[in-house]
A tleap script that builds the chain and sets N, CA, C and O, in Angstrom:
source leaprc.protein.ff14SB
mol = sequence {
  NMET PRO VAL ALA GLN GLN ASP PRO ASP ARG
  ILE GLY ILE ALA PRO ASP ARG THR GLY GLY
  PRO GLU GLU ALA ALA THR ARG ALA ARG ILE
  LEU VAL VAL ASP ASP ASP GLN SER ALA ARG
  GLY ALA ILE GLU THR LEU LEU ARG ALA ASP
  GLY TYR VAL THR SER THR ALA ALA ASN GLY
  GLU ALA ALA LEU ALA GLU ALA ARG ARG ALA
  LEU PRO ASP VAL VAL LEU THR ASP ARG ARG
  MET PRO ALA MET ASP GLY ALA GLU LEU CYS
  ARG ARG LEU HIE GLU ILE ASP CPRO
}
set mol.1.N position { -12.102 -11.361 -1.196 }
set mol.1.CA position { -13.363 -11.313 -0.497 }
set mol.1.C position { -13.430 -9.976 0.236 }
set mol.1.O position { -12.490 -9.644 0.958 }
set mol.2.N position { -14.503 -9.193 0.083 }
set mol.2.CA position { -14.626 -7.920 0.785 }
set mol.2.C position { -14.572 -8.128 2.294 }
set mol.2.O position { -14.955 -9.181 2.805 }
set mol.3.N position { -14.094 -7.114 2.988 }
set mol.3.CA position { -13.919 -7.205 4.434 }
set mol.3.C position { -15.216 -7.595 5.118 }
set mol.3.O position { -15.199 -8.417 6.034 }
set mol.4.N position { -16.342 -7.028 4.698 }
set mol.4.CA position { -17.618 -7.305 5.341 }
set mol.4.C position { -18.009 -8.772 5.225 }
set mol.4.O position { -18.811 -9.254 6.026 }
set mol.5.N position { -17.467 -9.494 4.252 }
set mol.5.CA position { -17.832 -10.883 4.044 }
set mol.5.C position { -16.781 -11.855 4.566 }
set mol.5.O position { -16.955 -13.066 4.431 }
set mol.6.N position { -15.714 -11.369 5.148 }
set mol.6.CA position { -14.665 -12.261 5.631 }
set mol.6.C position { -15.134 -13.039 6.846 }
set mol.6.O position { -15.869 -12.525 7.689 }
set mol.7.N position { -14.704 -14.264 6.918 }
set mol.7.CA position { -14.954 -15.116 8.059 }
set mol.7.C position { -14.084 -14.612 9.210 }
set mol.7.O position { -12.861 -14.592 9.066 }
set mol.8.N position { -14.660 -14.201 10.353 }
set mol.8.CA position { -13.856 -13.661 11.449 }
set mol.8.C position { -12.788 -14.609 11.953 }
set mol.8.O position { -11.781 -14.169 12.508 }
set mol.9.N position { -12.995 -15.915 11.767 }
set mol.9.CA position { -11.991 -16.874 12.202 }
set mol.9.C position { -10.786 -16.898 11.280 }
set mol.9.O position { -9.741 -17.435 11.650 }
set mol.10.N position { -10.907 -16.327 10.084 }
set mol.10.CA position { -9.817 -16.356 9.112 }
set mol.10.C position { -9.089 -15.019 9.005 }
set mol.10.O position { -8.122 -14.918 8.251 }
set mol.11.N position { -9.516 -14.004 9.725 }
set mol.11.CA position { -8.851 -12.707 9.673 }
set mol.11.C position { -7.379 -12.911 10.007 }
set mol.11.O position { -7.053 -13.587 10.983 }
set mol.12.N position { -6.495 -12.336 9.212 }
set mol.12.CA position { -5.065 -12.445 9.446 }
set mol.12.C position { -4.435 -13.652 8.786 }
set mol.12.O position { -3.215 -13.814 8.827 }
set mol.13.N position { -5.252 -14.507 8.175 }
set mol.13.CA position { -4.733 -15.673 7.472 }
set mol.13.C position { -4.767 -15.369 5.986 }
set mol.13.O position { -5.812 -15.008 5.444 }
set mol.14.N position { -3.635 -15.513 5.333 }
set mol.14.CA position { -3.568 -15.222 3.905 }
set mol.14.C position { -4.440 -16.206 3.137 }
set mol.14.O position { -4.384 -17.409 3.391 }
set mol.15.N position { -5.250 -15.706 2.195 }
set mol.15.CA position { -6.075 -16.609 1.406 }
set mol.15.C position { -5.216 -17.453 0.477 }
set mol.15.O position { -4.101 -17.072 0.120 }
set mol.16.N position { -5.753 -18.601 0.093 }
set mol.16.CA position { -5.056 -19.451 -0.865 }
set mol.16.C position { -4.945 -18.710 -2.188 }
set mol.16.O position { -5.918 -18.120 -2.657 }
set mol.17.N position { -3.777 -18.739 -2.782 }
set mol.17.CA position { -3.544 -18.081 -4.070 }
set mol.17.C position { -3.280 -19.154 -5.103 }
set mol.17.O position { -2.204 -19.752 -5.123 }
set mol.18.N position { -4.259 -19.402 -5.964 }
set mol.18.CA position { -4.080 -20.434 -6.974 }
set mol.18.C position { -4.100 -19.851 -8.371 }
set mol.18.O position { -3.967 -20.588 -9.349 }
set mol.19.N position { -4.265 -18.526 -8.485 }
set mol.19.CA position { -4.339 -17.879 -9.790 }
set mol.19.C position { -3.010 -17.922 -10.513 }
set mol.19.O position { -1.951 -18.040 -9.896 }
set mol.20.N position { -3.080 -17.825 -11.816 }
set mol.20.CA position { -1.891 -17.842 -12.654 }
set mol.20.C position { -1.433 -16.432 -12.981 }
set mol.20.O position { -1.696 -15.498 -12.223 }
set mol.21.N position { -0.746 -16.273 -14.112 }
set mol.21.CA position { -0.215 -14.971 -14.511 }
set mol.21.C position { -1.292 -13.905 -14.674 }
set mol.21.O position { -1.029 -12.723 -14.456 }
set mol.22.N position { -2.506 -14.311 -15.057 }
set mol.22.CA position { -3.584 -13.329 -15.226 }
set mol.22.C position { -3.908 -12.648 -13.901 }
set mol.22.O position { -4.161 -11.444 -13.860 }
set mol.23.N position { -3.899 -13.430 -12.809 }
set mol.23.CA position { -4.193 -12.863 -11.500 }
set mol.23.C position { -3.102 -11.879 -11.100 }
set mol.23.O position { -3.405 -10.805 -10.580 }
set mol.24.N position { -1.847 -12.221 -11.330 }
set mol.24.CA position { -0.736 -11.341 -10.967 }
set mol.24.C position { -0.840 -10.015 -11.695 }
set mol.24.O position { -0.501 -8.971 -11.137 }
set mol.25.N position { -1.307 -10.044 -12.939 }
set mol.25.CA position { -1.426 -8.822 -13.729 }
set mol.25.C position { -2.512 -7.906 -13.175 }
set mol.25.O position { -2.487 -6.702 -13.433 }
set mol.26.N position { -3.456 -8.445 -12.428 }
set mol.26.CA position { -4.545 -7.630 -11.894 }
set mol.26.C position { -4.329 -7.248 -10.438 }
set mol.26.O position { -5.175 -6.562 -9.864 }
set mol.27.N position { -3.238 -7.662 -9.824 }
set mol.27.CA position { -2.950 -7.342 -8.432 }
set mol.27.C position { -2.766 -5.840 -8.272 }
set mol.27.O position { -2.239 -5.174 -9.164 }
set mol.28.N position { -3.195 -5.317 -7.149 }
set mol.28.CA position { -3.059 -3.895 -6.861 }
set mol.28.C position { -1.599 -3.500 -6.702 }
set mol.28.O position { -0.793 -4.250 -6.152 }
set mol.29.N position { -1.276 -2.318 -7.189 }
set mol.29.CA position { 0.049 -1.720 -6.993 }
set mol.29.C position { -0.057 -0.888 -5.724 }
set mol.29.O position { -0.879 0.025 -5.657 }
set mol.30.N position { 0.759 -1.185 -4.715 }
set mol.30.CA position { 0.618 -0.580 -3.394 }
set mol.30.C position { 1.838 0.268 -3.052 }
set mol.30.O position { 2.978 -0.182 -3.162 }
set mol.31.N position { 1.576 1.498 -2.638 }
set mol.31.CA position { 2.617 2.410 -2.154 }
set mol.31.C position { 2.555 2.418 -0.632 }
set mol.31.O position { 1.522 2.747 -0.047 }
set mol.32.N position { 3.662 2.055 0.004 }
set mol.32.CA position { 3.756 2.011 1.471 }
set mol.32.C position { 4.549 3.232 1.921 }
set mol.32.O position { 5.687 3.439 1.499 }
set mol.33.N position { 3.929 4.040 2.790 }
set mol.33.CA position { 4.566 5.279 3.261 }
set mol.33.C position { 4.682 5.243 4.779 }
set mol.33.O position { 3.677 5.194 5.489 }
set mol.34.N position { 5.908 5.269 5.264 }
set mol.34.CA position { 6.138 5.263 6.714 }
set mol.34.C position { 7.530 5.802 6.978 }
set mol.34.O position { 8.481 5.419 6.297 }
set mol.35.N position { 7.664 6.690 7.961 }
set mol.35.CA position { 8.972 7.240 8.288 }
set mol.35.C position { 9.811 6.255 9.087 }
set mol.35.O position { 11.014 6.464 9.249 }
set mol.36.N position { 9.206 5.189 9.589 }
set mol.36.CA position { 9.925 4.140 10.314 }
set mol.36.C position { 10.375 3.088 9.302 }
set mol.36.O position { 9.559 2.340 8.763 }
set mol.37.N position { 11.667 3.043 9.055 }
set mol.37.CA position { 12.212 2.161 8.023 }
set mol.37.C position { 11.874 0.696 8.262 }
set mol.37.O position { 11.550 -0.019 7.314 }
set mol.38.N position { 11.942 0.233 9.511 }
set mol.38.CA position { 11.671 -1.183 9.765 }
set mol.38.C position { 10.198 -1.516 9.554 }
set mol.38.O position { 9.884 -2.591 9.043 }
set mol.39.N position { 9.294 -0.630 9.931 }
set mol.39.CA position { 7.862 -0.866 9.700 }
set mol.39.C position { 7.577 -0.879 8.205 }
set mol.39.O position { 6.862 -1.750 7.709 }
set mol.40.N position { 8.135 0.084 7.495 }
set mol.40.CA position { 7.954 0.178 6.042 }
set mol.40.C position { 8.464 -1.082 5.350 }
set mol.40.O position { 7.800 -1.628 4.469 }
set mol.41.N position { 9.637 -1.534 5.751 }
set mol.41.CA position { 10.225 -2.731 5.147 }
set mol.41.C position { 9.433 -3.984 5.457 }
set mol.41.O position { 9.278 -4.849 4.595 }
set mol.42.N position { 8.930 -4.093 6.680 }
set mol.42.CA position { 8.160 -5.277 7.067 }
set mol.42.C position { 6.850 -5.363 6.283 }
set mol.42.O position { 6.468 -6.434 5.811 }
set mol.43.N position { 6.176 -4.239 6.151 }
set mol.43.CA position { 4.920 -4.217 5.385 }
set mol.43.C position { 5.195 -4.556 3.931 }
set mol.43.O position { 4.470 -5.347 3.327 }
set mol.44.N position { 6.236 -3.963 3.367 }
set mol.44.CA position { 6.576 -4.253 1.974 }
set mol.44.C position { 6.887 -5.740 1.781 }
set mol.44.O position { 6.446 -6.341 0.801 }
set mol.45.N position { 7.631 -6.328 2.695 }
set mol.45.CA position { 7.979 -7.749 2.600 }
set mol.45.C position { 6.728 -8.623 2.614 }
set mol.45.O position { 6.614 -9.555 1.817 }
set mol.46.N position { 5.796 -8.330 3.508 }
set mol.46.CA position { 4.551 -9.103 3.592 }
set mol.46.C position { 3.726 -8.980 2.315 }
set mol.46.O position { 3.199 -9.972 1.811 }
set mol.47.N position { 3.617 -7.769 1.799 }
set mol.47.CA position { 2.825 -7.563 0.590 }
set mol.47.C position { 3.451 -8.244 -0.622 }
set mol.47.O position { 2.754 -8.868 -1.421 }
set mol.48.N position { 4.763 -8.120 -0.754 }
set mol.48.CA position { 5.443 -8.773 -1.875 }
set mol.48.C position { 5.342 -10.292 -1.790 }
set mol.48.O position { 5.208 -10.967 -2.810 }
set mol.49.N position { 5.405 -10.825 -0.579 }
set mol.49.CA position { 5.276 -12.273 -0.405 }
set mol.49.C position { 3.907 -12.767 -0.866 }
set mol.49.O position { 3.753 -13.920 -1.267 }
set mol.50.N position { 2.918 -11.876 -0.801 }
set mol.50.CA position { 1.575 -12.238 -1.258 }
set mol.50.C position { 1.365 -11.871 -2.725 }
set mol.50.O position { 0.252 -11.976 -3.239 }
set mol.51.N position { 2.427 -11.442 -3.396 }
set mol.51.CA position { 2.370 -11.216 -4.830 }
set mol.51.C position { 2.040 -9.807 -5.284 }
set mol.51.O position { 1.840 -9.581 -6.478 }
set mol.52.N position { 1.978 -8.859 -4.368 }
set mol.52.CA position { 1.670 -7.488 -4.761 }
set mol.52.C position { 2.907 -6.768 -5.273 }
set mol.52.O position { 4.028 -7.061 -4.857 }
set mol.53.N position { 2.693 -5.829 -6.174 }
set mol.53.CA position { 3.748 -4.948 -6.644 }
set mol.53.C position { 3.769 -3.773 -5.675 }
set mol.53.O position { 2.740 -3.136 -5.450 }
set mol.54.N position { 4.922 -3.483 -5.106 }
set mol.54.CA position { 5.001 -2.425 -4.099 }
set mol.54.C position { 6.073 -1.402 -4.437 }
set mol.54.O position { 7.029 -1.670 -5.165 }
set mol.55.N position { 5.869 -0.223 -3.876 }
set mol.55.CA position { 6.910 0.793 -3.835 }
set mol.55.C position { 6.804 1.420 -2.455 }
set mol.55.O position { 5.779 1.287 -1.786 }
set mol.56.N position { 7.856 2.102 -2.030 }
set mol.56.CA position { 7.855 2.675 -0.692 }
set mol.56.C position { 8.331 4.119 -0.727 }
set mol.56.O position { 8.986 4.567 -1.668 }
set mol.57.N position { 7.976 4.826 0.337 }
set mol.57.CA position { 8.439 6.194 0.524 }
set mol.57.C position { 8.584 6.441 2.018 }
set mol.57.O position { 7.786 5.952 2.818 }
set mol.58.N position { 9.612 7.208 2.387 }
set mol.58.CA position { 9.898 7.476 3.796 }
set mol.58.C position { 9.168 8.697 4.340 }
set mol.58.O position { 9.170 8.933 5.548 }
set mol.59.N position { 8.542 9.475 3.455 }
set mol.59.CA position { 7.825 10.666 3.905 }
set mol.59.C position { 6.815 11.095 2.839 }
set mol.59.O position { 6.768 10.532 1.745 }
set mol.60.N position { 6.019 12.093 3.179 }
set mol.60.CA position { 4.963 12.546 2.278 }
set mol.60.C position { 5.469 13.069 0.950 }
set mol.60.O position { 4.900 12.752 -0.095 }
set mol.61.N position { 6.517 13.859 0.970 }
set mol.61.CA position { 7.043 14.421 -0.284 }
set mol.61.C position { 7.549 13.315 -1.208 }
set mol.61.O position { 7.300 13.347 -2.413 }
set mol.62.N position { 8.256 12.341 -0.648 }
set mol.62.CA position { 8.743 11.226 -1.457 }
set mol.62.C position { 7.566 10.411 -2.001 }
set mol.62.O position { 7.622 9.915 -3.126 }
set mol.63.N position { 6.507 10.274 -1.208 }
set mol.63.CA position { 5.318 9.542 -1.653 }
set mol.63.C position { 4.647 10.259 -2.820 }
set mol.63.O position { 4.221 9.617 -3.779 }
set mol.64.N position { 4.552 11.578 -2.745 }
set mol.64.CA position { 3.962 12.346 -3.850 }
set mol.64.C position { 4.785 12.191 -5.121 }
set mol.64.O position { 4.229 12.042 -6.210 }
set mol.65.N position { 6.100 12.225 -4.987 }
set mol.65.CA position { 6.971 12.043 -6.152 }
set mol.65.C position { 6.782 10.654 -6.751 }
set mol.65.O position { 6.716 10.505 -7.971 }
set mol.66.N position { 6.695 9.643 -5.898 }
set mol.66.CA position { 6.487 8.271 -6.377 }
set mol.66.C position { 5.126 8.134 -7.052 }
set mol.66.O position { 5.017 7.469 -8.081 }
set mol.67.N position { 4.094 8.748 -6.492 }
set mol.67.CA position { 2.753 8.680 -7.073 }
set mol.67.C position { 2.709 9.368 -8.438 }
set mol.67.O position { 1.987 8.927 -9.332 }
set mol.68.N position { 3.468 10.432 -8.597 }
set mol.68.CA position { 3.529 11.105 -9.906 }
set mol.68.C position { 4.269 10.232 -10.923 }
set mol.68.O position { 3.938 10.242 -12.109 }
set mol.69.N position { 5.263 9.485 -10.463 }
set mol.69.CA position { 6.039 8.612 -11.342 }
set mol.69.C position { 5.213 7.413 -11.789 }
set mol.69.O position { 5.185 7.078 -12.974 }
set mol.70.N position { 4.541 6.766 -10.838 }
set mol.70.CA position { 3.743 5.578 -11.122 }
set mol.70.C position { 2.571 5.559 -10.147 }
set mol.70.O position { 2.732 5.207 -8.978 }
set mol.71.N position { 1.412 5.933 -10.625 }
set mol.71.CA position { 0.238 6.055 -9.773 }
set mol.71.C position { -0.128 4.715 -9.138 }
set mol.71.O position { -0.362 3.742 -9.855 }
set mol.72.N position { -0.181 4.648 -7.806 }
set mol.72.CA position { -0.535 3.387 -7.135 }
set mol.72.C position { -2.048 3.185 -7.130 }
set mol.72.O position { -2.816 4.133 -7.290 }
set mol.73.N position { -2.457 1.942 -6.946 }
set mol.73.CA position { -3.873 1.623 -6.771 }
set mol.73.C position { -4.285 1.845 -5.321 }
set mol.73.O position { -5.417 2.238 -5.036 }
set mol.74.N position { -3.348 1.587 -4.409 }
set mol.74.CA position { -3.600 1.676 -2.970 }
set mol.74.C position { -2.402 2.354 -2.315 }
set mol.74.O position { -1.255 2.112 -2.691 }
set mol.75.N position { -2.682 3.208 -1.330 }
set mol.75.CA position { -1.617 3.808 -0.522 }
set mol.75.C position { -1.856 3.434 0.931 }
set mol.75.O position { -2.923 3.702 1.484 }
set mol.76.N position { -0.857 2.811 1.545 }
set mol.76.CA position { -0.877 2.528 2.981 }
set mol.76.C position { 0.075 3.526 3.616 }
set mol.76.O position { 1.277 3.500 3.351 }
set mol.77.N position { -0.457 4.402 4.451 }
set mol.77.CA position { 0.386 5.442 5.016 }
set mol.77.C position { 0.306 5.500 6.534 }
set mol.77.O position { -0.734 5.242 7.139 }
set mol.78.N position { 1.433 5.846 7.119 }
set mol.78.CA position { 1.508 6.152 8.542 }
set mol.78.C position { 0.705 7.437 8.742 }
set mol.78.O position { 0.737 8.328 7.893 }
set mol.79.N position { 0.009 7.531 9.823 }
set mol.79.CA position { -0.770 8.742 10.087 }
set mol.79.C position { 0.123 9.856 10.630 }
set mol.79.O position { -0.058 11.022 10.281 }
set mol.80.N position { 1.079 9.502 11.476 }
set mol.80.CA position { 1.949 10.511 12.088 }
set mol.80.C position { 3.335 10.440 11.480 }
set mol.80.O position { 4.081 9.485 11.696 }
set mol.81.N position { 3.667 11.475 10.714 }
set mol.81.CA position { 5.001 11.604 10.125 }
set mol.81.C position { 5.405 13.067 10.217 }
set mol.81.O position { 4.545 13.947 10.231 }
set mol.82.N position { 6.703 13.335 10.279 }
set mol.82.CA position { 7.147 14.731 10.324 }
set mol.82.C position { 6.860 15.441 8.998 }
set mol.82.O position { 6.824 14.810 7.941 }
set mol.83.N position { 6.665 16.718 9.064 }
set mol.83.CA position { 6.453 17.606 7.916 }
set mol.83.C position { 5.080 17.436 7.280 }
set mol.83.O position { 4.345 18.417 7.166 }
set mol.84.N position { 4.708 16.244 6.865 }
set mol.84.CA position { 3.403 16.015 6.250 }
set mol.84.C position { 2.824 14.735 6.851 }
set mol.84.O position { 3.396 13.656 6.697 }
set mol.85.N position { 1.685 14.862 7.537 }
set mol.85.CA position { 1.080 13.663 8.123 }
set mol.85.C position { 0.292 12.889 7.064 }
set mol.85.O position { 0.133 13.348 5.933 }
set mol.86.N position { -0.194 11.717 7.447 }
set mol.86.CA position { -0.894 10.856 6.505 }
set mol.86.C position { -2.161 11.473 5.935 }
set mol.86.O position { -2.476 11.256 4.765 }
set mol.87.N position { -2.899 12.243 6.744 }
set mol.87.CA position { -4.130 12.885 6.266 }
set mol.87.C position { -3.811 13.914 5.182 }
set mol.87.O position { -4.488 13.969 4.156 }
set mol.88.N position { -2.781 14.726 5.411 }
set mol.88.CA position { -2.380 15.718 4.400 }
set mol.88.C position { -1.888 15.022 3.137 }
set mol.88.O position { -2.182 15.468 2.028 }
set mol.89.N position { -1.146 13.938 3.297 }
set mol.89.CA position { -0.689 13.171 2.140 }
set mol.89.C position { -1.885 12.701 1.321 }
set mol.89.O position { -1.878 12.814 0.095 }
set mol.90.N position { -2.900 12.179 1.976 }
set mol.90.CA position { -4.095 11.712 1.254 }
set mol.90.C position { -4.773 12.853 0.506 }
set mol.90.O position { -5.191 12.678 -0.639 }
set mol.91.N position { -4.888 14.015 1.134 }
set mol.91.CA position { -5.485 15.175 0.451 }
set mol.91.C position { -4.680 15.533 -0.798 }
set mol.91.O position { -5.254 15.803 -1.853 }
set mol.92.N position { -3.366 15.534 -0.680 }
set mol.92.CA position { -2.527 15.904 -1.820 }
set mol.92.C position { -2.524 14.829 -2.898 }
set mol.92.O position { -2.428 15.143 -4.085 }
set mol.93.N position { -2.627 13.566 -2.499 }
set mol.93.CA position { -2.730 12.491 -3.496 }
set mol.93.C position { -4.036 12.628 -4.289 }
set mol.93.O position { -4.064 12.356 -5.490 }
set mol.94.N position { -5.103 13.045 -3.629 }
set mol.94.CA position { -6.383 13.256 -4.329 }
set mol.94.C position { -6.291 14.392 -5.327 }
set mol.94.O position { -7.046 14.410 -6.299 }
set mol.95.N position { -5.390 15.340 -5.119 }
set mol.95.CA position { -5.180 16.410 -6.104 }
set mol.95.C position { -4.511 15.849 -7.364 }
set mol.95.O position { -4.761 16.321 -8.472 }
set mol.96.N position { -3.664 14.841 -7.180 }
set mol.96.CA position { -2.998 14.203 -8.316 }
set mol.96.C position { -3.979 13.328 -9.090 }
set mol.96.O position { -4.014 13.350 -10.320 }
set mol.97.N position { -4.780 12.553 -8.343 }
set mol.97.CA position { -5.748 11.648 -8.967 }
set mol.97.C position { -6.968 11.504 -8.069 }
set mol.97.O position { -6.952 10.726 -7.115 }
set mol.98.N position { -8.032 12.258 -8.371 }
set mol.98.CA position { -9.242 12.204 -7.537 }
set mol.98.C position { -9.856 10.814 -7.519 }
set mol.98.O position { -10.877 10.599 -6.866 }
savepdb mol mol.pdb
quit
């Protein structure tokens, strides 16, 4: 359900998942980028528990390498990271795949 149509009382509650293998095949592939290992791991655990295929990166350069290896559908990135912040990472990811 798009965010604009979500019931405000249900925000933060995982939707019921009753789909079969076809639904799993259409799930978004998500790249989680965060220099904080515990935050990165927690987000990955939550996404995988909901059936998403995930990969992670500890910094912008590692995220770019991962995106070149297997292009993600969605990137969740920390905004503040050393060397390359989240905004710069997004600009560089758009160079790989507009």
